[in-house]
C-alpha positions as CSV (number, residue, x, y, z in Angstrom):
1,S,0.0,-0.1,0.1
2,M,0.9,3.6,-0.4
3,Q,1.0,4.0,3.4
4,G,3.3,0.8,3.5
5,C,5.8,2.5,1.4
6,A,6.0,5.6,3.5
7,H,6.7,3.0,6.5
8,M,9.4,1.6,4.8
9,L,11.0,4.9,3.4
10,F,10.8,6.3,7.3
11,P,10.9,3.4,9.5
12,V,10.5,3.3,13.2
13,E,11.8,0.4,15.2
14,E,9.4,-2.2,16.3
15,P,8.3,-1.9,20.0
16,T,10.8,-3.4,22.5
17,T,8.3,-3.3,25.2
18,D,5.8,-5.7,26.4
19,V,2.3,-5.4,24.5
20,I,-0.6,-6.4,26.8
21,R,-4.0,-7.1,25.2
22,V,-6.9,-5.9,27.1
23,D,-10.4,-6.8,26.4
24,T,-13.3,-4.2,26.7
25,E,-16.8,-4.9,28.0
26,D,-18.2,-4.4,24.4
27,G,-15.7,-6.9,22.9
28,W,-12.8,-5.0,21.4
29,E,-9.2,-5.7,22.0
30,I,-6.9,-2.7,23.0
31,A,-3.3,-2.6,23.4
32,L,-1.3,-1.3,26.3
33,H,2.4,-1.0,25.8
34,H,4.4,-1.5,29.4
35,Y,7.6,0.5,29.9
36,A,9.0,-0.8,33.5
37,P,11.5,1.2,35.3
38,P,15.0,-0.4,34.5
39,E,16.5,-2.7,36.9
40,G,18.2,-0.8,39.7
41,V,16.1,2.4,39.4
42,Q,13.8,2.9,42.4
43,E,10.1,2.8,41.6
44,R,8.2,6.1,42.3
45,G,4.9,6.1,43.1
46,V,1.6,5.6,41.0
47,P,1.9,4.2,37.5
48,L,1.1,6.4,34.6
49,I,-1.2,5.7,31.6
50,I,-0.4,7.7,28.6
51,C,-2.7,8.3,25.7
52,H,-2.4,9.7,22.1
53,G,-4.5,12.4,20.5
54,I,-7.0,12.2,17.8
55,S,-6.1,10.2,14.4
56,S,-3.0,9.0,16.1
57,N,-1.4,6.0,18.0
58,R,1.8,5.1,20.3
59,H,4.1,7.2,18.0
60,N,2.4,10.3,19.1
61,W,4.4,9.8,22.4
62,D,7.1,7.3,21.5
63,L,8.6,8.1,17.9
64,N,11.8,6.0,18.4
65,E,14.5,5.2,21.1
66,E,15.8,8.8,21.3
67,I,12.6,10.7,21.0
68,S,10.2,8.9,23.6
69,F,8.7,10.3,26.5
70,P,7.6,7.1,28.2
71,R,10.9,5.7,27.8
72,Y,12.4,8.9,29.4
73,I,9.8,8.9,32.3
74,A,10.2,5.0,33.0
75,E,14.0,5.8,33.4
76,Q,13.1,8.2,36.0
77,G,11.3,5.2,38.2
78,F,7.7,5.5,36.8
79,D,5.8,2.4,35.8
80,V,4.5,3.6,32.3
81,Y,1.6,2.1,30.1
82,L,1.1,3.6,27.0
83,L,-2.4,3.0,25.5
84,E,-3.8,2.8,22.0
85,L,-7.5,3.3,21.7
86,R,-9.5,1.0,19.2
87,G,-8.8,1.3,15.8
88,S,-5.2,2.7,16.5
89,G,-1.8,1.4,16.3
90,L,-1.8,-2.3,17.7
91,S,-5.1,-2.0,19.1
92,E,-8.1,-3.9,17.3
93,K,-9.0,-2.4,14.1
94,P,-12.2,-2.8,11.9
95,S,-11.4,-4.8,8.6
96,L,-13.3,-5.1,5.6
97,F,-14.9,-8.5,6.6
98,G,-15.1,-8.5,10.3
99,D,-17.6,-7.6,12.7
100,K,-16.1,-4.2,13.7
101,S,-16.9,-1.3,12.1
102,Y,-15.5,2.4,12.1
103,E,-18.9,3.6,13.3
104,Y,-17.7,3.9,17.1
105,S,-18.1,7.1,18.7
106,F,-16.0,9.1,21.3
107,D,-18.3,7.8,24.0
108,D,-17.0,4.2,23.3
109,Y,-13.5,5.3,24.3
110,V,-15.0,7.1,27.4
111,M,-17.3,4.1,28.5
112,Y,-15.3,1.2,27.3
113,D,-11.7,1.6,26.3
114,L,-10.8,3.9,29.5
115,P,-12.2,1.4,32.0
116,A,-10.5,-1.4,30.6
117,A,-7.1,0.4,30.6
118,I,-7.6,1.9,33.9
119,N,-8.9,-1.2,35.8
120,Y,-5.9,-3.2,34.5
121,V,-3.3,-0.7,35.7
122,A,-5.1,0.1,38.9
123,E,-5.1,-3.3,39.8
124,R,-1.3,-3.4,39.6
125,S,-0.9,0.2,41.4
126,P,0.1,0.2,45.0
127,T,-2.6,2.7,45.7
128,G,-5.3,1.4,43.5
129,K,-5.2,4.6,41.4
130,V,-3.3,5.7,38.1
131,Q,-1.9,8.8,36.8
132,W,-3.2,10.0,33.4
133,V,-1.1,11.9,30.8
134,G,-2.8,12.7,27.2
135,H,-2.2,14.8,24.6
136,S,-5.3,16.6,23.0
137,M,-8.0,14.1,22.5
138,G,-6.2,11.8,24.9
139,T,-7.1,13.9,27.8
140,M,-10.5,15.1,26.5
141,V,-11.6,11.6,26.8
142,M,-10.3,11.7,30.6
143,Y,-12.4,15.0,30.9
144,A,-15.5,12.9,29.9
145,Y,-14.5,9.8,32.0
146,L,-14.4,11.8,35.2
147,Q,-17.8,13.1,34.8
148,R,-19.4,9.7,33.9
149,Q,-17.1,7.3,35.7
150,G,-16.0,9.1,38.7
151,D,-12.2,9.8,40.0
152,A,-12.0,6.8,42.3
153,K,-9.1,5.2,40.4
154,I,-7.7,8.6,38.9
155,Q,-4.7,10.1,41.2
156,S,-4.0,13.0,38.8
157,V,-4.2,14.3,35.4
158,L,-1.6,15.9,33.0
159,A,-3.4,17.4,30.1
160,V,-1.0,18.5,27.1
161,G,-2.7,20.7,24.7
162,S,-6.2,19.3,25.6
163,P,-9.2,21.6,25.2
164,P,-12.7,21.3,26.5
165,K,-13.7,20.8,22.8
166,L,-11.8,20.0,19.7
167,F,-11.0,23.3,17.0
168,D,-12.3,25.8,19.7
169,G,-11.0,29.2,18.5
170,N,-9.6,28.2,15.4
171,D,-11.8,29.4,12.5
172,S,-10.1,28.1,9.5
173,L,-10.0,24.7,11.0
174,S,-13.8,25.0,12.1
175,L,-14.5,26.0,8.5
176,G,-12.8,23.1,7.0
177,L,-14.6,20.7,9.5
178,S,-17.9,21.8,8.0
179,L,-16.9,20.1,5.0
180,F,-16.4,16.7,7.0
181,P,-20.0,15.4,6.8
182,L,-19.3,14.9,2.7
183,V,-16.7,12.4,3.8
184,D,-19.2,10.1,5.1
185,W,-20.6,9.6,1.6
186,F,-17.3,8.2,0.6
187,Y,-15.7,6.6,3.5
188,R,-17.0,4.9,7.1
189,E,-13.4,5.9,8.0
190,L,-11.2,8.8,7.3
191,P,-8.2,7.5,5.6
192,S,-5.8,10.1,7.3
193,A,-3.2,7.4,7.9
194,V,-3.0,7.0,3.9
195,I,-2.9,10.9,3.4
196,A,-0.1,11.5,5.9
197,G,1.8,8.4,4.7
198,L,1.7,10.0,1.1
199,G,2.7,13.3,2.4
200,A,5.7,11.8,4.3
201,P,8.1,12.7,1.9
202,V,7.2,16.6,1.8
203,A,6.3,16.8,5.5
204,H,9.3,19.3,5.9
205,P,9.5,22.2,5.1
206,G,5.9,23.3,5.7
207,W,5.0,24.6,2.3
208,T,1.2,25.2,3.0
209,A,-0.4,26.8,5.9
210,P,-2.3,24.1,7.2
211,M,0.9,22.0,7.9
212,H,1.8,24.6,10.4
213,I,-1.3,23.9,12.4
214,V,0.3,20.4,13.4
215,W,3.7,21.3,14.6
216,N,6.2,24.4,15.1
217,Y,8.8,23.8,12.1
218,D,11.3,25.9,14.0
219,N,11.3,23.2,16.5
220,M,11.2,20.2,14.5
221,A,14.0,18.3,12.6
222,P,13.0,17.3,9.0
223,S,13.7,13.8,9.6
224,V,11.4,13.8,12.7
225,A,8.7,15.4,10.6
226,R,8.8,12.5,8.1
227,I,9.0,9.7,10.6
228,A,5.9,11.1,12.3
229,S,4.0,11.6,9.1
230,A,4.8,8.1,8.1
231,N,4.0,6.2,11.3
232,A,2.2,8.5,14.1
233,V,-1.1,9.0,12.2
234,D,-4.1,6.5,12.0
235,N,-7.3,6.3,10.5
236,L,-10.3,8.1,12.3
237,S,-13.7,6.8,12.8
238,A,-16.5,8.7,11.1
239,G,-18.6,8.4,14.3
240,V,-16.0,10.3,16.2
241,V,-15.5,12.9,13.6
242,R,-19.3,13.6,13.4
243,Q,-19.4,13.9,17.3
244,L,-16.3,16.5,17.2
245,V,-17.8,18.2,14.3
246,G,-21.2,18.7,16.0
247,S,-19.4,20.5,18.8
248,T,-18.0,23.2,16.4
249,E,-21.6,23.7,15.0
250,T,-23.4,23.9,18.3
251,G,-20.6,25.4,20.4
252,E,-21.1,22.4,22.9
253,F,-19.3,19.0,23.1
254,R,-21.9,16.6,23.9
255,S,-22.2,12.8,24.4
256,S,-23.8,11.1,21.1
257,D,-26.9,10.7,22.9
258,G,-27.0,14.4,24.0
259,R,-27.5,13.7,27.8
260,Y,-23.8,14.7,28.9
261,N,-22.4,18.1,28.0
262,Y,-18.7,17.2,28.3
263,S,-17.5,20.9,27.7
264,Q,-19.7,22.2,30.3
265,G,-18.9,19.4,32.7
266,L,-15.2,20.5,33.5
267,S,-16.6,21.9,36.8
268,A,-17.2,18.4,37.9
269,I,-13.4,17.9,38.0
270,E,-11.7,17.8,41.2
271,V,-8.6,15.7,40.7
272,P,-5.2,17.3,40.6
273,I,-4.9,18.6,37.3
274,F,-1.9,20.1,35.3
275,F,-2.5,21.8,32.0
276,V,0.7,22.0,29.7
277,V,0.0,24.4,26.8
278,G,2.0,25.4,23.8
279,A,2.2,29.0,23.1
280,L,1.4,28.6,19.5
281,D,-0.8,25.6,19.6
282,Q,-3.6,26.4,17.4
283,L,-5.6,23.2,18.3
284,A,-5.6,24.2,22.0
285,P,-4.7,27.9,22.2
286,P,-3.6,29.5,25.5
287,T,-7.0,31.3,25.6
288,T,-8.9,28.1,25.4
289,M,-6.7,26.3,27.9
290,L,-7.0,29.2,30.5
291,N,-10.6,28.7,30.1
292,A,-10.5,24.9,30.9
293,Y,-8.3,25.7,33.9
294,R,-10.6,28.1,35.2
295,Q,-13.5,25.8,34.8
296,V,-12.3,22.8,36.9
297,S,-13.1,22.5,40.6
298,S,-9.6,21.2,41.4
299,A,-8.1,22.5,44.5
300,D,-4.6,21.5,43.2
301,K,-4.5,22.9,39.5
302,R,-1.7,24.3,37.7
303,I,-1.2,25.7,34.3
304,E,2.2,26.0,32.3
305,I,2.5,27.9,28.9
306,L,5.3,26.7,27.2
307,S,6.9,30.0,25.7
308,R,10.3,31.9,25.1
309,A,8.5,34.6,27.3
310,N,8.3,32.0,30.2
311,G,11.8,30.8,29.8
312,Y,11.5,28.0,27.4
313,S,13.8,27.4,24.2
314,H,10.9,27.8,22.0
315,D,7.5,28.8,21.6
316,Y,5.9,25.3,21.3
């Protein structure tokens, strides 16, 4: 396939970690990649579950041996589990003749994938709790989980560029998203992996304006951009897209049955939470993230904007 070509041109190493298969209550198999602290390193506290963003997979966080947040944090003594949601990476994917389709929703992540992963790791935690780290949609699912499933098993949350609803405050993206319903006519899934794979050879420099929405080219080596395009993008469920697009039209992000208002429900969150924001992030701009920070009811909350003005080496 074209995507296979991109993988061959810009390869990543096969995972050297344990891949744990966990079954969800609605019959999907999801992958947890386990990064245990190296021998001789003292274990620190509560295990972490790390989750990728929309249309992505484990390579969002673990690109190769050198560029890997879970490997780095495991070396500091943390017991780390990297989760791939259904349809992503090594988790179960719909196939042409299988019984699984791409019609699943954002709520299915929240009601089935997260409990399966959290229960598995919490059972192996000294406190019965886990710490959650997610990028973009990878913490949006946690905002919803806390509202619907409660915080009994969640010790803390690290929200990296995770807005209360997607595409909030980005007019050009919202406009583009209004065309997404047309995609349903052609695909049950969005073939974003194929598109990104085809674009991998030209992923750097950023020739078109939309490419700059995804990352900051001043802070991205060409080789890294190409590896990421070829490997860190996965196909997307039409059901999830419909739900996210609906939020840009109505101004509110709701469960598919309409009963839960996920963007308003942030005030129900009381666990310790740390918002990490890129100063130039156009998917989760600082203003949007400051709103999220103000909305949560957590007594222990913090926000950090990664910018040159705040002493960082880049406007991330």
